[in-house]
C-alpha positions in Angstrom: -6.4 -29.0 27.7 -3.2 -30.7 27.7 -0.3 -29.8 25.1 -0.3 -32.6 23.1 -4.3 -32.3 22.3 -3.6 -28.5 21.7 -0.7 -29.2 19.1 -2.7 -31.7 17.4 -5.3 -29.3 16.3 -5.4 -26.4 13.8 -7.3 -23.1 14.2 -10.4 -24.7 12.6 -10.3 -27.7 14.5 -10.0 -25.8 17.9 -12.9 -23.8 17.0 -15.2 -26.7 16.0 -13.8 -28.2 19.7 -15.1 -24.9 21.8 -18.2 -24.6 19.3 -19.0 -28.1 20.3 -18.4 -27.2 24.1 -15.7 -30.2 24.3 -13.2 -27.7 25.2 -13.7 -23.8 26.6 -12.2 -20.6 25.0 -10.5 -20.3 28.2 -8.9 -24.0 27.9 -7.5 -23.4 24.5 -6.2 -19.8 25.6 -4.3 -21.0 28.8 -2.9 -24.2 26.9 -1.3 -21.4 24.2 0.1 -19.3 27.0 1.5 -22.1 28.7 3.2 -23.3 25.4 4.6 -19.5 24.7 5.8 -19.7 28.5 7.7 -22.8 27.6 9.1 -22.1 24.6 9.6 -18.2 23.8 12.9 -17.8 25.7 14.6 -20.0 23.2 12.6 -18.4 20.1 12.2 -15.0 21.4 8.9 -14.9 19.2 6.5 -12.7 21.4 7.5 -9.0 22.1 4.2 -7.9 23.9 1.7 -9.9 25.8 -1.8 -9.2 26.1 -3.0 -12.0 27.9 -5.0 -10.6 30.7 -7.4 -8.8 28.0 -7.7 -12.0 26.4 -8.5 -14.1 29.4 -11.4 -11.4 29.6 -12.5 -12.2 26.1 -11.8 -15.7 26.4 -14.4 -16.0 29.5 -17.0 -14.5 27.3 -16.5 -17.7 24.5 -16.5 -15.2 21.3 -18.7 -15.9 18.4 -17.9 -16.6 14.9 -16.2 -18.9 12.7 -12.7 -18.9 14.4 -14.6 -18.4 18.3 -12.4 -18.9 21.0 -9.1 -19.5 18.8 -6.0 -17.9 20.3 -3.9 -15.7 18.0 -1.1 -13.5 17.8 -0.6 -10.0 16.0 2.4 -9.3 14.1 3.9 -6.4 15.6 3.6 -4.3 12.3 0.4 -3.3 10.2 -1.7 -4.6 12.8 -3.1 -1.7 15.4 -5.2 -2.9 18.4 -6.6 -0.6 20.6 -4.9 0.3 23.9 -1.4 -1.2 22.4 1.5 -0.4 20.8 2.7 -1.2 17.9 6.2 -1.0 17.5 7.0 -2.0 14.2 10.4 -3.5 15.7 11.6 0.2 16.0 12.7 2.0 18.9 11.4 5.0 17.5 7.5 3.6 17.9 7.6 1.3 20.8 5.5 3.4 23.0 3.0 4.6 20.6 0.0 3.3 21.4 -3.5 3.2 19.3 -6.7 4.4 20.3 -8.6 2.0 18.1 -8.5 -1.1 16.1 -7.4 -1.2 12.5 -9.7 -2.9 9.6 -7.9 -6.1 9.9 -7.3 -6.7 13.9 -11.1 -5.5 13.9 -12.0 -8.4 11.4 -10.0 -10.7 13.4 -12.2 -10.0 16.5 -15.5 -10.4 14.3 -14.2 -13.7 13.8 -14.0 -14.6 17.1 -10.0 -14.9 17.6 -8.7 -14.2 21.1 -5.3 -12.0 20.6 -3.0 -12.4 23.6 0.0 -11.1 22.2 2.3 -9.3 19.3 5.4 -11.0 17.5 8.8 -10.0 16.7 9.5 -8.3 13.1 12.9 -6.3 11.8 12.4 -2.6 12.1 9.6 -1.6 9.5 9.7 -5.3 7.7 12.6 -3.9 5.7 14.5 -7.2 6.2 13.9 -11.0 5.2 15.1 -11.9 8.8 14.0 -11.1 12.1 16.8 -9.5 14.0 15.7 -6.0 15.1 17.9 -4.2 17.3 15.1 -3.2 19.9 13.8 -7.1 20.7 17.0 -8.6 19.6 16.6 -12.1 17.0 13.9 -14.4 16.7 15.2 -18.2 16.4 14.1 -21.1 14.1 12.5 -23.8 16.1 13.7 -26.3 14.0 17.5 -25.1 14.4 17.9 -22.5 16.9 21.1 -21.1 15.1 19.6 -20.2 12.0 16.7 -17.4 11.2 13.0 -18.2 11.0 13.0 -15.6 8.1 11.3 -11.9 8.2 9.8 -10.1 8.4 6.8 -12.0 9.8 9.7 -14.4 11.4 8.3 -14.0 15.0 4.7 -15.2 14.0 6.1 -18.1 11.8 8.6 -19.3 14.8 5.7 -19.2 17.2 3.4 -21.3 14.7 6.1 -23.5 14.2 7.0 -24.2 18.0 3.4 -25.0 18.5 2.2 -21.8 20.3 -0.8 -21.0 17.8 -2.1 -22.6 14.9 -1.9 -19.5 12.8 -0.7 -15.9 13.2 -1.1 -12.8 11.6 1.5 -12.1 9.1 2.6 -9.4 6.5 4.2 -9.3 2.7 5.7 -6.7 1.1 8.7 -8.5 -0.6 8.1 -11.8 0.8 7.4 -11.5 4.4 4.8 -14.2 4.3 6.3 -16.9 2.2 10.0 -16.5 3.5 9.2 -17.0 7.1 6.8 -19.7 6.1 9.1 -21.3 4.1 12.1 -21.4 6.5 9.7 -22.7 9.5 8.2 -25.6 7.5 4.9 -23.7 7.3 1.9 -22.9 4.6 2.0 -19.4 3.6 -0.3 -17.6 1.2 0.0 -14.1 -0.2 -3.1 -12.8 -1.4 -3.4 -10.8 -4.4 -3.0 -6.9 -4.3 -6.5 -5.4 -2.9 -7.5 -8.7 -1.3 -7.0 -7.2 2.0 -7.3 -3.8 3.3 -5.0 -1.6 5.0 -7.4 0.5 6.3 -7.3 2.9 7.7 -3.9 3.5 6.5 -3.2 4.2 2.6 -1.6 1.5 0.4 1.4 -0.1 1.6 4.9 0.3 0.1 3.3 1.4 -3.3 0.7 -1.7 -3.5 3.6 -4.3 -2.9 2.5 -4.8 0.8 -0.3 -7.2 1.6 -1.3 -9.0 5.1 -2.7 -12.3 5.9 -1.3 -15.2 8.1 1.2 -17.8 8.4 -0.7 -21.3 9.2 0.1 -25.1 9.9 -3.1 -26.1 7.8 -4.3 -25.1 4.2 -7.9 -24.6 5.4 -6.9 -22.5 8.1 -5.5 -20.1 5.9 -8.4 -19.8 3.7 -10.7 -19.4 6.5 -8.2 -16.6 7.6 -8.8 -15.0 4.4 -12.4 -15.3 4.4 -12.3 -13.6 8.0 -10.2 -10.6 6.6 -11.3 -9.9 2.8 -13.7 -7.4 3.0 -12.9 -3.9 1.1 -12.8 -0.7 2.9 -14.7 2.5 2.0 -12.0 4.2 -0.3 -9.6 1.4 -0.5 -6.9 1.9 -3.4 -7.3 -1.3 -4.7 -10.0 -4.0 -4.9 -10.1 -7.5 -5.9 -12.9 -9.2 -7.4 -14.6 -11.4 -4.3 -14.8 -15.4 -4.8 -18.1 -16.9 -5.9 -17.9 -18.5 -2.8 -15.9 -18.6 0.5 -12.1 -19.6 0.1 -12.6 -22.2 3.0 -14.7 -24.1 0.6 -12.2 -24.8 -1.9 -10.1 -26.8 0.0 -10.5 -30.0 -0.6 -12.3 -29.2 -4.1 -10.4 -30.8 -7.3 -8.4 -28.3 -9.1 -8.7 -30.1 -12.4 -5.9 -30.9 -14.7 -3.3 -27.7 -14.4 -0.7 -26.4 -16.6 1.8 -25.4 -14.5 5.0 -24.0 -15.3 8.2 -24.9 -13.5 11.5 -22.9 -13.3 14.7 -23.3 -11.4 15.6 -19.5 -12.0 16.8 -17.1 -9.5 15.1 -14.0 -10.5 16.5 -11.6 -8.4 19.6 -13.4 -7.6 22.9 -15.1 -8.7 21.5 -18.8 -8.5 19.6 -21.3 -6.4 21.6 -23.5 -3.7 21.5 -27.1 -5.2 18.9 -28.5 -2.5 16.8 -25.7 -3.2 16.8 -26.6 -7.0 16.5 -30.4 -6.4 13.1 -29.6 -4.3 11.8 -27.3 -7.3 12.4 -30.7 -9.5 10.8 -33.1 -7.0 7.7 -30.8 -6.5 7.2 -30.5 -10.5 7.2 -34.2 -10.2 4.7 -34.6 -7.5 2.5 -32.2 -9.6 3.0 -34.7 -12.3 2.2 -37.6 -10.5 -0.9 -35.7 -9.3 -1.9 -35.7 -13.1 -1.0 -31.9 -14.0 0.5 -31.1 -17.2 4.2 -29.6 -16.3 6.6 -27.9 -17.9 10.1 -26.5 -17.3 10.1 -22.8 -18.5 12.8 -20.0 -18.8 11.3 -17.1 -17.5 14.4 -14.6 -18.9 12.9 -11.5 -17.1 15.5 -8.7 -16.7 14.8 -8.0 -13.1 17.7 -5.6 -12.1 15.7 -2.5 -13.2 12.3 -3.7 -11.4 14.5 -4.2 -8.0 15.9 -0.8 -8.3 12.5 0.8 -8.8 11.1 -1.5 -5.8 14.3 -0.2 -3.7 13.3 3.5 -4.7 9.6 3.0 -3.7 10.2 1.5 -0.6 12.6 4.2 0.3 10.4 7.2 -0.4 7.7 5.4 1.9 9.9 5.0 4.6 11.5 8.5 4.3 7.4 9.7 4.4 6.8 7.4 7.6 9.6 9.0 9.4 9.2 12.6 8.0 5.4 12.4 9.1 7.0 11.2 12.7 9.4 13.8 12.9 6.3 16.4 11.9 4.0 14.8 14.5 6.4 15.6 17.4 8.1 18.8 16.2 12.0 17.5 16.0 13.9 15.4 13.3 14.4 11.8 13.3 18.2 11.3 14.4 20.5 8.6 13.4 20.7 7.0 16.9 16.7 6.5 16.8 16.7 3.9 14.1 19.0 1.1 12.9 21.7 1.8 10.3 19.9 0.3 7.4 16.8 2.0 8.0 18.8 5.4 8.5 20.8 4.8 5.2 17.0 4.1 3.3 15.6 7.0 5.0 18.6 9.1 3.4 18.3 7.9 0.2 14.4 8.4 0.1 15.1 12.4 1.0 17.1 12.4 -2.3 14.2 11.1 -4.2 12.2 13.7 -6.5 8.5 13.1 -7.4 9.5 12.0 -10.9 11.8 9.5 -9.6 9.0 8.1 -7.8 6.5 8.0 -10.6 9.2 6.4 -13.1 9.8 3.7 -10.7 6.1 3.0 -10.4 5.6 2.9 -14.1 8.3 0.2 -14.1 6.8 -1.8 -11.3 3.7 -1.7 -13.0 5.2 -2.4 -16.6 6.7 -5.6 -14.7 2.8 -6.6 -13.4 1.8 -6.4 -17.0 4.6 -8.5 -18.5 4.3 -10.9 -15.2 0.7 -11.6 -16.1 1.0 -11.9 -19.9 3.2 -15.0 -18.9 0.6 -16.5 -17.5 -1.5 -16.8 -20.6 0.1 -20.0 -21.7 -0.3 -21.9 -18.2 -2.3 -21.7 -15.0 0.6 -21.6 -12.3 4.1 -21.0 -12.0 6.1 -23.3 -9.7 9.6 -22.0 -8.4 11.7 -22.2 -5.2 10.3 -19.9 -2.7 13.9 -19.2 -1.2 17.7 -19.2 -3.0 18.8 -21.2 0.0 18.1 -23.0 2.9 17.1 -21.0 6.0 20.3 -18.7 6.9 22.3 -18.7 10.1 21.7 -15.8 12.3 23.3 -12.6 11.4 23.7 -14.0 7.9 22.7 -10.7 6.3 24.4 -8.1 8.6 27.7 -10.4 8.6 29.2 -7.7 11.1 28.5 -4.7 8.6 26.3 -3.8 5.4 29.2 -4.4 2.9 27.9 -7.0 0.4 24.6 -6.7 2.2 22.6 -6.7 -1.3 24.2 -9.6 -2.8 23.5 -11.9 0.3 19.9 -10.8 0.3 19.4 -11.4 -3.3 21.0 -14.7 -2.8 18.7 -15.7 0.0 15.5 -14.4 -1.2 15.2 -13.8 -5.4 11.8 -15.3 -6.2 9.4 -13.5 -3.8 9.5 -10.0 -4.2 9.0 -10.0 -8.2 5.2 -11.1 -7.3 4.5 -8.1 -4.7 5.3 -5.7 -7.5 3.1 -7.7 -9.7 0.3 -8.1 -7.3 -0.1 -11.9 -7.9 -1.1 -13.8 -5.4 1.7 -16.5 -4.3 2.0 -19.2 -1.6 4.8 -21.6 0.1 3.9 -24.9 0.5 6.3 -26.7 2.9 7.1 -30.1 0.5 11.1 -30.4 1.3 13.7 -30.2 3.8 17.7 -29.8 3.4 20.1 -32.3 4.3 20.4 -30.8 7.7 16.4 -30.8 8.4 15.8 -27.5 7.9 12.4 -26.7 5.8 12.5 -25.7 2.0 9.2 -24.4 0.8 8.0 -24.5 -2.8 6.5 -21.4 -4.1 3.5 -21.6 -6.5 2.2 -18.2 -8.5 -1.4 -17.8 -9.3 -2.6 -15.2 -12.2 -4.0 -12.0 -10.8 -7.0 -12.6 -8.2 -6.4 -16.7 -8.5 -6.4 -17.5 -5.1 -8.8 -20.2 -5.6 -7.0 -22.4 -7.7 -4.0 -21.6 -5.1 -6.0 -23.0 -2.4 -7.3 -26.0 -4.2 -4.0 -27.3 -5.5 -2.6 -26.6 -1.8 -5.3 -28.6 -0.6 -4.4 -31.5 -3.0 -0.6 -31.1 -2.2 -1.3 -31.4 1.6 -3.2 -34.5 0.9 -0.4 -36.1 -1.2 2.3 -35.1 0.8 1.3 -34.1 4.4 3.7 -32.1 6.4 1.4 -31.7 9.8 3.1 -34.5 11.5 6.6 -33.0 10.8 7.2 -30.8 13.8 10.6 -29.2 15.2 12.2 -30.6 18.2 11.5 -27.7 20.2 
């Protein structure tokens, strides 16, 4: 299978070719490995190779709806038997798992051929992918810019044509941010849609796993493969009446779409992002939807503070558990400065502080859900700015970090807090040719409507032919 033929297919298309025996799973895998070898020295997306094990799997032509399709796992929250999951940290770089966790087992049942893991910031804490352990990942559209984070390695690999889709996770925007930065489709499912088993809730319920993809139908097919509740899950989303894959291409009907030019947690939108929102609103109107600008007016600062406290407490618990496991404390030189500062903050958080923060988060979830009583979907800019230059967040030190962070990613975390599904759609580009994503937020457990609209947008404003020069 030559590179042009491989690059032309999404995951569903590759699976169909393999099922019809027009190509073999081995040919698809070798095309993916060859592409990775050609581009990864430039984008630094892949941190760990599982190629030899994948070759053995591919020879057997695995069954399943995505049988034989090459796939990559984010090096965070996806534990594969016999491999390390570093979470982008020196602390865990050699920690191997003896069994697949639920999502990896589901990917294998779907027939995916997993041949590597992708780069992530330490513990997924940043919206860029620049860990000290593996070094930064680079955006295939412009190597001076970030592919976003924390699923930046996965997004860079998909945008560069290594795979048509890759595993990702999202605790504050980490699917939508890199998908936006790399010109991909990225859907964050509803809370409880995808199990974290055997782990407990992620970041107080903020975190959810899924994928970054080039096509909408790949995202739907992958979500079908992994959205099976596991015994003892603390959250559970009501299942759809039929597979999500069957919703792509179905007419969404005339929707009531509210759009906002607000920067929910930040100081304001870059004019190019604001223009992209207005253009997307007009496109939706042209498609027959009722579109209205709204002012959300949310006081998000207390929610932002509560979210930071919840994340800090979770990081501290993670590190304290590791300290107990190995019988000695975590030292400052074992993790990055940002992580150690969060760890120190978490050590000062009381049980009462944590419960109050959860109450603030849950109250915001109710506020956000009530805001959707008058419309079907909310349209915003995914990002506050186009993809930032490499090194933008740290800028030499941590001074001014939070302002830069919220300027870059003002609109994604609120919907991790509320638990609503949200997607970014690659509808725009900056003057410099960098991707700009548009976020659509659904009602709780409202993935069906998002997939239907996404399919309509993909047909009306197709993006598959837009590929980075790399």
